[in-house]
LODO-192578 format. One record per residue (C-alpha): residue in one letter; x, y, z. Coordinates in pm, whole numbers, padded with zeros to 5 digits, always signed. Example, Ala and Ser with C-alpha at 12.3 -4.5 7.8 and 13.67 -1.06 7.14 Angstrom:
residues 2
A+01230-00450+00780/S+01367-00106+00714/
END
This chain:
residues 448
M-04397-00713+08076/S-04129-00748+08343/I-03772-00818+08231/F-03596-00814+08567/E-03688-00977+08898/D-03572-00672+09095/R-03282-00426+09112/V-03047-00693+09246/D-03115-00915+08946/A-03073-00620+08709/G-02745-00521+08875/R-02601-00870+08845/Q-02691-00894+08478/L-02543-00550+08417/G-02227-00648+08606/R-02181-00947+08379/R-02221-00729+08071/L-01954-00489+08203/A-01707-00765+08297/E-01441-00640+08054/L-01395-00332+08276/R-01286-00542+08575/G-00931-00462+08679/Q-00931-00112+08528/D-00907+00210+08730/L-01276+00288+08772/V-01542+00404+09015/V-01904+00284+09002/L-02146+00569+09071/G-02507+00492+09161/L-02785+00746+09118/P-02981+00759+09446/R-03198+00616+09537/G-03310+00338+09304/G-02985+00321+09109/V-02773+00238+09414/P-02890-00125+09465/V-02815-00184+09094/A-02477-00011+09123/F-02391-00211+09436/E-02412-00536+09237/V-02216-00385+08947/A-01941-00270+09184/A-01927-00616+09340/A-01898-00780+08996/L-01620-00542+08890/D-01449-00540+09233/A-01462-00161+09218/P-01535+00118+09467/L-01893+00242+09493/D-01999+00603+09533/V-02301+00814+09442/I-02375+01112+09223/V-02677+01285+09371/V-02920+01416+09111/R-03281+01531+09128/K-03546+01532+08861/L-03730+01859+08803/G-04088+01741+08764/L-04366+01945+08610/P-04562+02129+08883/Y-04887+01955+08786/Q-04730+01624+08675/P-04422+01561+08895/E-04342+01221+08740/L-04269+01389+08403/A-03925+01552+08395/M-03882+01901+08258/G-03514+01882+08356/A-03275+01771+08628/I-03010+01910+08861/G-02699+01759+09014/E-02417+01818+09259/G-02197+02119+09197/G-02471+02322+09029/A-02511+02099+08722/R-02841+02151+08539/V-03018+02013+08231/L-03352+02132+08094/E-03583+01942+07860/E-03666+02227+07623/H-03933+02034+07432/V-04117+01950+07755/L-04098+02311+07872/A-04225+02435+07538/H-04531+02212+07542/S-04607+02255+07914/R-04585+02635+07916/V-04423+02636+08259/S-04330+02987+08364/E-03981+03089+08474/Q-04116+03147+08825/E-04268+02798+08840/L-03944+02643+08715/Q-03743+02837+08972/A-03974+02727+09256/V-03940+02359+09161/E-03562+02391+09125/E-03522+02561+09463/H-03723+02286+09632/E-03531+02006+09460/R-03196+02176+09526/A-03273+02174+09900/V-03361+01804+09887/L-03044+01735+09689/E-02819+01911+09939/N-02980+01723+10229/R-02917+01392+10054/V-02558+01480+09975/A-02501+01554+10343/R-02668+01228+10449/F-02499+00999+10199/R-02153+01149+10243/K-02158+01177+10621/G-01841+01014+10750/R-01711+00919+10404/T-01495+01093+10146/R-01606+01136+09786/Q-01422+00903+09551/D-01166+01095+09344/L-01263+01064+08975/T-00956+01240+08834/G-00825+01045+08537/R-01048+00744+08612/I-01337+00568+08440/A-01674+00673+08586/V-01938+00403+08545/I-02271+00575+08614/V-02552+00334+08700/D-02927+00384+08737/D-03217+00138+08751/G-03333+00267+08412/I-03388+00590+08224/A-03691+00743+08057/T-03625+01099+07933/G-03256+01079+08026/S-03245+01413+08213/T-03090+01278+08534/A-02847+01060+08339/R-02721+01359+08140/V-02675+01568+08454/A-02487+01282+08624/C-02252+01248+08327/R-02181+01620+08336/V-02105+01606+08709/A-01865+01315+08660/R-01688+01496+08378/R-01663+01812+08590/L-01504+01606+08870/G-01226+01492+08638/A-01339+01158+08496/A-01132+01060+08193/R-01408+00840+08051/V-01779+00825+08134/V-01976+00503+08087/L-02351+00515+08142/A-02490+00171+08232/V-02860+00097+08281/P-03077-00216+08269/V-03357-00066+08057/A-03433+00245+07853/P-03623+00352+07540/D-03412+00335+07226/D-03486+00692+07117/T-03359+00829+07450/L-03033+00636+07419/V-02975+00768+07068/S-03013+01125+07193/L-02751+01096+07469/T-02427+01278+07388/E-02283+01327+07738/P-02143+00975+07805/D-01854+00827+07607/E-02028+00491+07605/V-02377+00365+07686/V-02447+00009+07799/C-02813-00094+07818/L-02945-00447+07858/A-03294-00394+07715/T-03467-00139+07492/P-03832-00252+07484/R-04034-00144+07182/L-04322-00050+07411/F-04168+00159+07690/S-04404+00323+07938/A-04206+00358+08263/V-03893+00207+08417/G-04082+00026+08693/Y-04303-00153+08441/H-04006-00369+08344/Y-03937-00496+08697/R-04135-00761+08882/D-04037-00599+09214/F-03981-00222+09195/S-04016-00147+09568/P-03897+00199+09674/T-03538+00232+09789/E-03503+00426+10115/D-03218+00652+10228/D-03123+00401+10498/E-03073+00132+10235/V-02850+00362+10028/V-02630+00432+10331/Q-02620+00062+10419/L-02516-00036+10068/L-02243+00229+10057/D-02107+00105+10391/A-02124-00258+10280/A-01945-00182+09953/A-01667+00004+10136/K-01622-00286+10378/R-01618-00540+10095/L-01346-00348+09916/Q-01147-00303+10236/D-01164-00674+10318/S-01097-00807+09968/D-00756-00918+09848/P-00585-00619+09678/A-00428-00862+09430/S-00773-00946+09295/R-00806-00587+09167/N-00485-00618+08961/P-00566-00632+08588/A-00351-00944+08561/N-00586-01118+08801/A-00913-01001+08646/G-01185-01253+08716/A-01006-01405+09016/P-01235-01493+09311/H-01232-01294+09631/A-01004-01438+09896/V-01203-01336+10203/D-01568-01423+10141/F-01797-01525+09858/D-02154-01531+09739/E-02285-01848+09582/E-02613-01933+09414/V-02711-02274+09553/E-02971-02545+09494/I-03085-02748+09794/P-03264-03083+09751/S-03575-03142+09962/R-03801-03443+09899/G-03803-03430+09521/V-03775-03052+09469/R-03477-02820+09452/L-03483-02499+09653/H-03293-02197+09524/G-03088-01982+09759/Q-02800-01740+09791/L-02525-01827+10037/H-02275-01586+10184/L-02003-01723+10410/P-01720-01526+10568/V-01386-01704+10599/P-01372-01859+10848/A-01746-01899+10907/T-01866-01947+11265/G-02234-01849+11253/V-02492-01857+10973/V-02847-01718+10961/L-03108-01881+10734/F-03379-01646+10604/A-03742-01755+10559/H-03931-01482+10375/G-04300-01414+10390/S-04580-01462+10141/G-04550-01264+09819/S-04175-01217+09863/S-03864-01403+09751/R-03498-01452+09833/H-03440-01127+09641/S-03652-00925+09888/P-03485-00582+09933/R-03591-00580+10297/N-03434-00915+10380/R-03127-00829+10177/L-03079-00512+10379/V-03100-00711+10702/A-02862-00971+10557/G-02612-00696+10477/V-02617-00575+10837/L-02558-00931+10961/Q-02274-00983+10716/Q-02102-00667+10840/A-02109-00822+11188/G-01926-01131+11060/L-02225-01361+11013/G-02296-01582+10717/T-02638-01569+10553/L-02849-01804+10343/L-03148-01643+10171/L-03370-01906+10013/D-03708-01969+09859/L-03896-02245+10042/L-04139-02296+09753/T-04080-02349+09382/P-04229-02091+09141/A-04502-02340+09047/E-04588-02403+09413/E-04609-02031+09487/R-04896-01995+09241/H-05115-02199+09474/R-05204-01975+09766/A-05258-02266+10005/N-04888-02357+09988/V-04789-02015+10120/F-04971-02094+10446/D-04863-02460+10468/I-04638-02389+10763/E-04551-02755+10818/L-04428-02784+10458/L-04227-02460+10483/A-04073-02572+10812/R-03977-02908+10662/R-03804-02732+10373/L-03622-02502+10616/S-03502-02806+10812/S-03379-02963+10486/A-03178-02649+10411/T-03032-02658+10761/D-02928-03021+10717/W-02778-02941+10377/L-02575-02656+10526/A-02441-02883+10801/M-02307-03121+10537/R-02087-02853+10379/E-01729-02867+10498/D-01707-02487+10516/A-02020-02456+10733/A-02037-02782+10929/S-01908-02626+11252/C-02127-02313+11232/T-02393-02226+11483/V-02724-02165+11303/G-02997-01906+11346/Y-03329-01846+11172/F-03465-01509+11055/G-03831-01521+10958/A-04053-01250+10813/S-04434-01266+10805/T-04541-01628+10739/G-04173-01726+10727/A-04152-01656+11100/G-04413-01924+11166/A-04209-02171+10959/A-03887-02076+11138/L-04038-02132+11481/W-04199-02461+11373/A-03863-02587+11242/A-03684-02468+11555/S-03931-02664+11771/E-03831-03000+11621/P-03665-03228+11881/S-03362-03274+11655/A-03321-02902+11580/R-02994-02741+11681/I-03088-02379+11635/A-02904-02121+11844/A-03139-01823+11794/V-03452-01709+11610/V-03559-01358+11505/S-03905-01276+11371/R-03962-00946+11185/G-04325-00847+11138/G-04384-01217+11181/R-04675-01450+11230/P-04548-01672+11514/D-04908-01769+11583/L-04895-01985+11269/A-04662-02222+11456/G-04956-02292+11691/P-04888-02525+11984/R-04533-02574+11857/L-04440-02242+12017/S-04406-02392+12362/A-04154-02646+12228/V-03911-02387+12086/R-03588-02388+12283/A-03385-02131+12088/P-03375-01776+12228/T-03629-01582+12022/L-03665-01212+11943/L-04000-01089+11810/I-03974-00754+11625/V-04300-00575+11542/G-04391-00224+11429/S-04586-00012+11673/F-04848+00063+11403/D-04885-00303+11298/Y-05168-00341+11548/D-05309-00682+11455/V-04969-00850+11423/L-04852-00685+11744/G-05142-00845+11926/L-05064-01187+11774/N-04700-01156+11880/R-04793-01070+12237/K-05010-01382+12257/A-04735-01593+12102/K-04479-01459+12350/A-04701-01568+12637/M-04698-01925+12500/M-04321-01949+12464/R-04099-02114+12725/C-03761-02024+12575/P-03572-01701+12648/N-03761-01443+12445/Q-03817-01072+12396/L-04068-00855+12213/A-03913-00546+12053/V-04152-00280+11923/V-04012-00042+11660/Q-04187+00290+11703/G-04354+00438+11397/A-04329+00122+11187/T-04609-00050+11000/H-04608-00413+10884/L-04343-00384+10609/F-04118-00136+10797/E-04134+00106+10503/E-04111+00420+10716/P-03769+00596+10716/G-03526+00441+10962/T-03757+00165+11084/L-03610-00119+10879/A-03259-00019+10982/A-03372-00025+11346/A-03512-00377+11300/A-03191-00490+11129/I-02978-00362+11418/L-03201-00542+11671/A-03164-00865+11471/R-02789-00819+11440/D-02736-00774+11812/W-02953-01078+11892/F-02766-01305+11653/V-02425-01176+11755/Q-02514-01247+12118/Y-02622-01607+12055/L-02431-01711+11742/L-02103-01526+11803/P-02084-01514+12184/S-01713-01437+12185/A-01773-01122+11980/G-01996-00953+12237/T-02252-00695+12134/V-02170-00492+11825/
END
């Protein structure tokens, strides 16, 4: 059964567990790729720098998901002798796998460290974070790398792991684990959303963490001020009333806030969507506020018809917009909508209301056709982003564009399918959205 909603949820829970480390001289080190979104949240909770330790599992030639060992930066290597003994892998087969994985590792090191300096671990606490461990091979290699780089203390922190693996770990000085299920089959089994993490997202999170640390008040990292709020911006879990229900969302506002983008996700997703969160991070770097929210309650989501009740979703989005306008810290902000899939239909429907004061709309892989005849009433400048391989949706967007009377553009991201899962395609969509919102919500800033 799932324990965590997604890696963001796991990272926040782990950050709370590690709160006593806040204010100490530490570096949070994520294991790419899946460990980095978890580590990002831990670093934010501890107000600490974020870096990576690049490791690679050595999978059996005929069963790659089962680790016979792992390698790490600087030549670190761990072998699972019991796995090798039972699998009868030859030295030549082991060497071939290691050579392949070493090449991948070096490429990732070059990509993740391009333009940034490795955090100095000398004499500091290294908090190594992954999204979970099974055999523990990669975790052990990562601990060895951190020790080799001068860490005075190594803390291994993971959301989930089998108890017998944790007992066998001798490399870290301390292990923090939130859950040790009695029946452990695989890490992903304990997450509701275990979507793959792409290289682009790792780079984006590293950049966002560096910017957060640069912008934050240095006094807040003083041990005497442990637990003090950030002085520059904040993230807040919010509840928004809408005709008898309460919508859950996550609000990020820079200080001062001048433009905010409300996110309407598509069917089968949530405010924790890694894709929308990546886009939100790009917008935040440009100085925009973001509000990611769920337009349906968990009970409502179980009824499929509600997911396609565009009028209901649009009404909820309008309620959230009205709620935002009543906040003193956001009342003067210009507002934009970002909609994905069915959420795009809701965003355009809400933007078409006569009383709407929406400055811009962006649809990513959206279904604007679901707004129907309302499309011609939208006044906000609208950008439609579609993947070149998302043939059906591309056709629907072209028809929708022809119906619109507002300033609008159709941007086609080459090589992308509906969910923009191909390398680099989601980042391209995020940059298109950023430039559109900066142009219409932050006109004085110009194009980023």
